[in-house]
TORKOL-4160 file (C-alpha; in steps of 0.2 Angstrom, whole numbers, padded with zeros to 4 digits, m for minus):
48
<pt num="1" X="0741" Y="0465" Z="0529"/>
<pt num="2" X="0756" Y="0474" Z="0522"/>
<pt num="3" X="0758" Y="0461" Z="0509"/>
<pt num="4" X="0741" Y="0467" Z="0502"/>
<pt num="5" X="0747" Y="0484" Z="0501"/>
<pt num="6" X="0761" Y="0478" Z="0489"/>
<pt num="7" X="0751" Y="0464" Z="0480"/>
<pt num="8" X="0735" Y="0474" Z="0475"/>
<pt num="9" X="0744" Y="0488" Z="0466"/>
<pt num="10" X="0756" Y="0475" Z="0458"/>
<pt num="11" X="0741" Y="0465" Z="0451"/>
<pt num="12" X="0732" Y="0481" Z="0445"/>
<pt num="13" X="0748" Y="0486" Z="0436"/>
<pt num="14" X="0750" Y="0469" Z="0428"/>
<pt num="15" X="0732" Y="0469" Z="0422"/>
<pt num="16" X="0734" Y="0486" Z="0414"/>
<pt num="17" X="0749" Y="0480" Z="0405"/>
<pt num="18" X="0739" Y="0465" Z="0399"/>
<pt num="19" X="0725" Y="0476" Z="0393"/>
<pt num="20" X="0736" Y="0488" Z="0384"/>
<pt num="21" X="0745" Y="0474" Z="0375"/>
<pt num="22" X="0728" Y="0467" Z="0370"/>
<pt num="23" X="0722" Y="0484" Z="0363"/>
<pt num="24" X="0738" Y="0486" Z="0354"/>
<pt num="25" X="0736" Y="0469" Z="0346"/>
<pt num="26" X="0718" Y="0474" Z="0340"/>
<pt num="27" X="0724" Y="0491" Z="0333"/>
<pt num="28" X="0739" Y="0483" Z="0324"/>
<pt num="29" X="0728" Y="0470" Z="0315"/>
<pt num="30" X="0733" Y="0454" Z="0323"/>
<pt num="31" X="0715" Y="0448" Z="0323"/>
<pt num="32" X="0710" Y="0454" Z="0306"/>
<pt num="33" X="0713" Y="0438" Z="0295"/>
<pt num="34" X="0708" Y="0423" Z="0306"/>
<pt num="35" X="0702" Y="0413" Z="0290"/>
<pt num="36" X="0719" Y="0415" Z="0282"/>
<pt num="37" X="0729" Y="0408" Z="0297"/>
<pt num="38" X="0716" Y="0393" Z="0297"/>
<pt num="39" X="0719" Y="0389" Z="0280"/>
<pt num="40" X="0738" Y="0391" Z="0279"/>
<pt num="41" X="0740" Y="0377" Z="0291"/>
<pt num="42" X="0732" Y="0365" Z="0279"/>
<pt num="43" X="0743" Y="0369" Z="0264"/>
<pt num="44" X="0754" Y="0354" Z="0260"/>
<pt num="45" X="0771" Y="0360" Z="0254"/>
<pt num="46" X="0783" Y="0347" Z="0247"/>
<pt num="47" X="0800" Y="0350" Z="0254"/>
<pt num="48" X="0813" Y="0352" Z="0240"/>
């Protein structure tokens, strides 16, 4: 039972960190250009 008193707050804290990182990535524009990334992988560049 004492393990739960440690693990539940730890899980909530890690979940909040993940949520904050996700919100930060949305606000910084990480998901704004999904088509560009999909097309860049198809560009064939010849090595010089």
